C-alpha positions as CSV (number, residue, x, y, z in Angstrom):
1,X,-18.4,-1.8,9.8
2,X,-15.8,-3.5,7.6
3,X,-12.4,-3.5,9.4
4,X,-9.1,-5.4,9.5
5,X,-6.2,-6.0,11.8
6,X,-2.7,-7.3,11.0
7,X,-0.1,-8.9,13.2
8,X,3.4,-10.3,12.7
9,X,7.0,-9.2,12.5
10,X,9.5,-8.8,9.6
11,X,11.5,-11.9,10.7
12,X,8.9,-13.7,12.6
13,X,7.0,-16.8,11.6
14,X,4.8,-14.8,9.3
15,X,2.1,-12.2,8.9
16,X,-1.6,-12.5,9.5
17,X,-4.7,-10.5,9.1
18,X,-8.3,-10.8,10.2
19,X,-11.0,-9.1,8.1
20,X,-14.3,-8.5,9.9
21,X,-17.6,-7.2,8.6
22,X,-17.8,-9.0,5.2
23,X,-21.1,-10.2,3.7
24,X,-21.6,-13.7,2.6
25,X,-21.4,-14.8,-1.0
26,X,-18.3,-12.9,-2.3
27,X,-16.7,-15.3,-4.8
28,X,-12.9,-15.4,-4.0
29,X,-10.2,-15.9,-6.6
30,X,-7.0,-16.7,-4.7
31,X,-4.8,-15.8,-7.7
32,X,-6.2,-12.2,-7.7
33,X,-4.5,-11.9,-4.3
34,X,-1.3,-13.8,-5.1
35,X,-0.8,-11.8,-8.4
36,X,-1.0,-8.6,-6.4
37,X,1.5,-9.9,-3.9
38,X,3.9,-10.8,-6.7
39,X,3.5,-7.2,-8.2
40,X,4.4,-5.8,-4.8
41,X,7.6,-7.8,-4.7
42,X,8.7,-7.6,-8.3
43,X,9.5,-4.1,-9.3
44,X,13.0,-2.9,-10.4
45,X,15.1,-1.6,-7.5
46,X,13.9,-4.0,-4.8
47,X,16.5,-5.5,-2.4
48,X,17.6,-8.9,-1.3
49,X,14.6,-9.8,0.9
50,X,12.5,-10.1,-2.2
51,X,14.8,-12.8,-3.5
52,X,14.1,-14.8,-0.3
53,X,10.3,-14.4,0.0
54,X,7.8,-15.6,-2.5
55,X,4.7,-14.3,-0.9
56,X,1.5,-16.4,-1.3
57,X,-1.5,-16.1,0.9
58,X,-3.2,-18.9,2.8
59,X,-6.9,-18.4,3.7
60,X,-7.2,-19.7,7.2
61,X,-10.9,-19.0,7.9
62,X,-14.1,-17.4,6.7
63,X,-14.2,-18.8,3.1
64,X,-15.8,-22.1,2.1
65,X,-16.1,-23.5,-1.4
66,X,-14.5,-20.2,-2.7
67,X,-17.2,-18.0,-1.2
68,X,-17.2,-15.8,2.0
69,X,-19.5,-17.1,4.8
70,X,-20.2,-13.8,6.5
71,X,-17.8,-14.7,9.3
72,X,-14.3,-13.1,9.9
73,X,-11.7,-14.0,7.3
74,X,-8.2,-15.0,8.4
75,X,-5.3,-14.6,6.1
76,X,-1.7,-15.9,6.6
77,X,1.6,-15.2,4.8
78,X,4.5,-17.4,5.9
79,X,8.0,-15.8,6.1
80,X,10.5,-18.1,4.4
81,X,13.3,-16.2,6.1
82,X,12.0,-17.4,9.5
83,X,14.2,-20.5,9.3
84,X,17.3,-18.2,9.6
85,X,15.8,-16.1,12.5
86,X,14.3,-18.7,14.8
87,X,16.7,-18.1,17.7
88,X,16.7,-14.3,17.3
89,X,12.9,-14.0,17.2
90,X,12.0,-16.9,19.5
91,X,9.0,-16.2,21.7
92,X,10.6,-18.3,24.4
93,X,13.0,-16.9,27.0
94,X,16.6,-16.6,25.9
95,X,19.5,-16.5,28.4
96,X,21.6,-13.4,28.6
97,X,24.7,-15.3,27.3
98,X,22.7,-16.0,24.1
99,X,21.7,-12.4,23.6
100,X,25.0,-11.2,22.1
101,X,24.9,-12.8,18.7
102,X,24.1,-16.0,16.8
103,X,25.8,-17.3,13.7
104,X,23.8,-18.7,10.7
105,X,25.1,-20.3,7.6
106,X,23.4,-19.1,4.4
107,X,24.4,-19.5,0.8
108,X,27.8,-21.0,1.9
109,X,28.4,-17.8,3.9
110,X,28.5,-17.3,7.6
111,X,26.5,-14.4,8.9
112,X,26.4,-12.9,12.4
113,X,23.1,-11.5,13.7
114,X,23.0,-9.4,16.8
115,X,20.0,-10.3,18.9
116,X,20.0,-7.0,20.7
117,X,20.0,-3.8,18.6
118,X,21.0,-0.6,20.3
119,X,21.8,1.6,17.3
120,X,18.8,3.6,15.9
121,X,18.8,4.4,12.2
122,X,17.9,7.9,11.1
123,X,14.5,8.1,9.3
124,X,13.2,4.9,10.9
125,X,10.8,4.3,13.9
126,X,13.8,3.0,15.9
127,X,14.6,5.7,18.4
128,X,11.1,7.2,18.9
129,X,9.6,3.7,19.3
130,X,12.3,2.5,21.8
131,X,11.7,5.6,23.9
132,X,7.9,5.4,23.7
133,X,7.8,1.7,24.8
134,X,10.7,1.9,27.2
135,X,12.7,-0.7,25.3
136,X,16.5,-1.2,25.4
137,X,16.4,-3.5,22.3
138,X,15.4,-1.7,19.1
139,X,14.7,-4.9,17.3
140,X,11.3,-5.0,19.1
141,X,10.5,-1.8,17.2
142,X,12.0,-2.3,13.8
143,X,10.5,-5.8,13.4
144,X,7.0,-4.4,13.5
145,X,7.7,-1.0,11.9
146,X,9.2,-2.7,8.9
147,X,7.4,-2.3,5.6
148,X,7.3,-6.1,5.5
149,X,3.9,-5.7,7.3
150,X,2.5,-4.2,4.0
151,X,2.6,-7.7,2.5
152,X,-0.4,-8.8,4.5
153,X,-2.1,-5.5,4.0
154,X,-1.7,-6.0,0.3
155,X,-3.4,-9.4,0.7
156,X,-6.3,-7.8,2.6
157,X,-6.9,-5.1,-0.1
158,X,-6.5,-7.7,-2.9
159,X,-9.0,-9.9,-1.1
160,X,-11.4,-6.9,-1.4
161,X,-10.7,-6.6,-5.1
162,X,-12.9,-9.7,-5.3
163,X,-15.7,-7.6,-3.8
164,X,-15.1,-4.6,-6.0
165,X,-15.5,-6.7,-9.2
166,X,-19.2,-6.8,-8.5
167,X,-19.3,-3.0,-9.0
168,X,-16.8,-3.1,-11.9
169,X,-14.3,-1.0,-9.9
170,X,-10.6,-1.3,-10.8
171,X,-7.6,0.6,-9.4
172,X,-4.1,0.9,-10.8
173,X,-1.0,2.8,-9.7
174,X,1.9,4.1,-11.8
175,X,5.2,5.8,-11.3
176,X,4.9,9.5,-12.0
177,X,8.4,10.5,-10.9
178,X,11.5,8.9,-9.4
179,X,13.8,11.4,-7.7
180,X,13.9,14.3,-10.1
181,X,13.0,12.3,-13.2
182,X,9.4,12.8,-14.2
183,X,7.4,10.6,-16.6
184,X,5.1,12.1,-19.3
185,X,1.5,11.0,-19.2
186,X,-0.8,11.8,-22.1
187,X,-3.7,14.0,-21.1
188,X,-7.0,12.1,-21.1
189,X,-5.2,8.7,-21.2
190,X,-7.7,5.8,-21.1
191,X,-7.7,3.9,-17.8
192,X,-7.5,0.5,-19.5
193,X,-4.6,1.5,-21.7
194,X,-2.8,2.9,-18.7
195,X,-3.4,-0.3,-16.7
196,X,-2.2,-2.6,-19.6
197,X,1.0,-0.7,-20.0
198,X,1.7,-0.5,-16.2
199,X,1.2,-4.2,-15.7
200,X,3.9,-5.0,-18.4
201,X,6.4,-2.4,-17.0
202,X,9.3,-3.3,-14.7
203,X,8.8,0.1,-12.9
204,X,5.0,0.5,-13.3
205,X,5.7,3.5,-15.5
206,X,3.6,4.4,-18.6
207,X,6.4,6.4,-20.2
208,X,8.8,3.8,-21.7
209,X,11.6,6.3,-22.7
210,X,11.6,7.8,-19.2
211,X,11.4,4.4,-17.6
212,X,14.8,3.5,-19.2
213,X,16.4,6.6,-17.7
214,X,14.9,5.8,-14.3
215,X,16.3,2.3,-14.3
216,X,19.8,3.6,-15.2
217,X,19.4,6.1,-12.4
218,X,18.5,3.3,-9.9
219,X,21.7,1.5,-10.9
220,X,23.8,4.6,-10.3
221,X,22.2,5.3,-6.9
222,X,22.7,1.7,-5.9
223,X,26.4,2.0,-6.7
224,X,26.6,5.1,-4.5
225,X,24.9,3.4,-1.6
226,X,22.0,5.8,-1.6
227,X,18.2,5.5,-2.0
228,X,15.4,7.2,-4.0
229,X,11.8,8.4,-3.4
230,X,9.2,9.5,-5.9
231,X,5.6,10.2,-6.7
232,X,3.0,7.6,-7.4
233,X,-0.4,8.3,-9.1
234,X,-3.4,6.1,-8.4
235,X,-6.3,6.0,-10.8
236,X,-9.6,4.1,-10.9
237,X,-12.2,3.7,-13.6
238,X,-15.5,5.6,-12.8
239,X,-16.9,5.2,-9.3
240,X,-20.6,5.2,-8.3
241,X,-21.9,8.7,-7.3
242,X,-22.3,9.2,-3.5
243,X,-19.7,7.1,-1.7
244,X,-18.8,8.9,1.5
245,X,-20.7,11.9,2.9
246,X,-20.4,15.6,3.6
247,X,-22.4,15.4,6.8
248,X,-19.6,14.7,9.3
249,X,-15.8,14.9,9.2
250,X,-15.2,11.1,9.7
251,X,-17.5,10.1,6.8
252,X,-15.7,12.2,4.2
253,X,-14.3,9.8,1.6
254,X,-11.3,12.0,0.8
255,X,-10.4,12.0,4.5
256,X,-10.7,8.2,4.8
257,X,-8.6,7.7,1.7
258,X,-5.9,10.1,2.8
259,X,-5.6,8.5,6.3
260,X,-5.3,5.0,4.8
261,X,-2.7,6.1,2.3
262,X,-0.6,8.1,4.8
263,X,-0.5,5.0,7.0
264,X,1.8,3.3,4.4
265,X,5.4,3.5,5.5
266,X,7.4,6.3,3.9
267,X,4.3,8.0,2.3
268,X,4.6,11.7,3.3
269,X,2.1,13.5,1.2
270,X,-1.3,12.9,-0.5
271,X,-2.8,15.0,-3.3
272,X,-6.3,14.4,-4.6
273,X,-6.8,15.5,-8.2
274,X,-4.5,18.4,-9.2
275,X,-4.6,19.9,-5.7
276,X,-1.2,21.5,-5.5
277,X,-1.4,22.9,-9.0
278,X,-4.9,24.1,-8.5
279,X,-3.8,26.0,-5.4
280,X,-2.1,28.5,-7.6
281,X,-5.0,29.0,-10.1
282,X,-8.2,31.0,-10.1
283,X,-11.4,29.2,-9.3
284,X,-12.6,29.6,-12.9
285,X,-9.6,27.5,-14.0
286,X,-10.1,24.8,-11.4
287,X,-13.7,23.6,-11.0
288,X,-15.2,21.0,-13.3
289,X,-18.2,22.3,-15.2
290,X,-21.4,20.2,-15.1
291,X,-23.3,19.1,-18.2
292,X,-26.4,16.9,-18.8
293,X,-27.7,14.9,-21.7
294,X,-30.4,12.1,-21.7
295,X,-27.8,9.6,-23.0
296,X,-25.1,10.4,-20.4
297,X,-27.1,12.0,-17.6
298,X,-24.8,14.3,-15.6
299,X,-21.2,14.5,-16.9
300,X,-18.1,16.7,-16.9
301,X,-15.4,17.3,-19.5
302,X,-12.6,17.6,-17.0
303,X,-11.6,15.9,-13.7
304,X,-9.4,18.4,-11.8
305,X,-11.2,17.4,-8.6
306,X,-9.9,13.8,-8.8
307,X,-13.4,12.3,-8.6
308,X,-14.3,13.7,-5.2
309,X,-16.4,16.7,-4.2
310,X,-17.6,17.6,-0.8
311,X,-16.2,14.4,0.7
312,X,-18.2,12.2,-1.8
313,X,-17.5,10.4,-5.1
314,X,-19.0,12.4,-8.0
315,X,-19.2,9.6,-10.6
316,X,-15.8,10.3,-12.2
317,X,-12.6,8.3,-11.9
318,X,-10.5,8.7,-8.7
319,X,-7.1,10.4,-9.2
320,X,-4.7,10.5,-6.2
321,X,-1.0,11.2,-6.0
322,X,1.4,10.1,-3.2
323,X,4.8,11.5,-2.3
324,X,7.1,8.8,-1.0
325,X,10.4,9.7,0.8
326,X,13.6,7.9,0.0
327,X,14.1,4.7,2.0
328,X,16.1,5.6,5.1
329,X,18.2,2.4,5.3
330,X,21.3,3.4,3.3
331,X,24.4,1.4,2.4
332,X,26.2,4.7,2.8
333,X,25.0,5.1,6.4
334,X,24.2,8.3,8.2
335,X,25.4,9.1,11.8
336,X,23.5,8.2,14.9
337,X,24.0,7.6,18.6
338,X,24.0,4.2,20.4
339,X,21.2,4.2,23.0
340,X,23.3,2.0,25.3
341,X,26.6,3.9,25.5
342,X,25.6,7.2,23.8
343,X,28.6,7.0,21.4
344,X,28.4,8.3,17.9
345,X,28.5,5.7,15.1
346,X,27.6,5.2,11.5
347,X,24.0,3.8,11.4
348,X,23.7,0.1,11.1
349,X,22.6,-1.3,7.7
350,X,19.7,-3.7,7.3
351,X,18.9,-5.4,4.0
352,X,17.1,-2.8,2.0
353,X,15.9,-1.6,-1.4
354,X,17.3,1.2,-3.5
355,X,13.7,2.3,-4.1
356,X,10.3,0.8,-3.3
357,X,8.1,3.4,-5.0
358,X,6.4,1.1,-7.4
359,X,5.9,-1.5,-4.6
360,X,4.3,1.3,-2.4
361,X,2.0,2.0,-5.3
362,X,0.7,-1.6,-5.2
363,X,0.2,-1.3,-1.5
364,X,-1.7,2.0,-2.1
365,X,-4.0,0.3,-4.6
366,X,-5.0,-2.3,-2.0
367,X,-5.6,0.4,0.7
368,X,-7.9,2.2,-1.8
369,X,-9.6,-1.1,-2.5
370,X,-10.3,-1.5,1.2
371,X,-11.6,2.0,1.8
372,X,-13.8,1.9,-1.3
373,X,-15.2,-1.5,-0.2
374,X,-16.0,-0.1,3.2
375,X,-17.7,2.9,1.6
376,X,-19.7,0.6,-0.7
377,X,-20.8,-1.6,2.3
378,X,-21.9,1.5,4.3
379,X,-23.9,2.8,1.3
380,X,-25.5,-0.4,0.1
381,X,-25.3,-2.5,3.3
382,X,-26.5,-6.0,3.6
383,X,-25.5,-9.4,5.0
384,X,-25.2,-11.1,1.6
385,X,-24.1,-10.2,-1.8
386,X,-27.6,-10.7,-3.2
387,X,-29.0,-8.2,-0.7
388,X,-26.2,-5.7,-1.4
389,X,-26.5,-5.9,-5.2
390,X,-30.3,-5.5,-5.0
391,X,-29.7,-2.3,-3.0
392,X,-27.1,-1.1,-5.4
393,X,-29.2,-1.7,-8.5
394,X,-32.2,0.0,-6.9
395,X,-30.0,3.0,-6.2
396,X,-28.7,3.2,-9.7
397,X,-32.3,3.1,-11.0
398,X,-33.3,5.9,-8.7
399,X,-30.5,8.3,-9.6
400,X,-30.9,7.5,-13.3
401,X,-34.6,8.3,-13.2
402,X,-33.8,11.7,-11.8
C-alpha cells in the first residue's frame, strides 16, 4: 500500500519524508513540487518565518533520470533558519549552564532564545504533549507539533500530482470565508476557470471584491494582535467512478479523505458536498438524480453529494469544505500557567501568522492528492505505470460498454 512518513522539527536541520509503495515509471517534474511549496508560503497574512524560508525540495532517493524506480522515494527540505538555532536544537548533550538562554545576532538585532520552554500556549499541543511524554521542556513538543511539518507533507502530495496527471486529475483549493466575511462563488462555476483565478489571487479567493475586504480585515486583525480562521473549499475535476469501497469501513473514500484532512493542524471540521446544508432539507431536495444517454453514459445535473456516494467516487467532481480555527499564537497573548512554578503568566509569543487559511488549503490539496493516489493504486494496482495504465484503460472500456 502507498504510504509516507515525515520527520523533522520546526527549527531543526530540515524536514524529510519517505514515500513507499510507488510504481516504477512515474515521470517527475520537480517544479510541480516547488511551485506548490511556493503557494503554501506565499498567501497574504503569513508571518515572518515565510520571509526566512524559501522551500525547495531535494529528491534524495527513488528517482533516476526523472522517473521513479519502484523503490522508496526520499524527500528533503532544508530549514534555512537552522543556522540561528544550531545550539538550541543540537542533538548533542548541552550542559545545564547553557540551557538558560543563548543570544543570536540577526538583521543587526540581538535576540535571546530560551532553550527550555516551560510556558504552554493555549490552543497548542504544548501542555497535553508535555504531560503525555513526561517532558519538562515544552520545546520538545512544539518543534514537532508546529505546522512547519506540513511543508514536507506538501512536497509528498505534490510529488503525487505527478502520478495523478496520468489520470487527468487536478485539485484546487479556494478561500470560501475568512472570519465572518464570506466570498460569493457562482453556481456551476467551471473548475478550470476557478483554478485560473485562484492561482492569480493573493488570498486564493475567487471573489475579487470580497478578497479586498478580507485583506483589509487581515491588516486590522494584525494591528490588534489577533488571528483569523476560515473555511476552505477543495474541488477536483471529474474523478473515475469506483475509487474506494462500501464493503468495509476503512475502505470508504470519504473516511480516508476526512482523516487525512483532519490531520492538518488547526483543521477542526470536514464537510463533503453540501453536508450541513443538506442536513436541514428533505431527501427529495438533497439527492442527485441519475440520467443516462449514449453520448454521456450515466450523468447527473447536480452534485450535492460532493462526488462521493456509499464511500466511493461516483464520477463527479470532488467537493470538500474545511473549517480552520484561528491560529492560537497571538501577539495579544492569552493567560496560561508555567509548568515549572505553576505561576500565571501571559502566554509566550512565537513568530506567527495572522491567518494561514489559504496555506492550509494548499496543504489540503496535497493530502487529497495522496489519498486519491492511494485509492487509484489500490483499484488499478501494478508495479509499473505501463501495467497500471493498462488496467485503468481496460476498466474504462468495461464500464463504458455497460
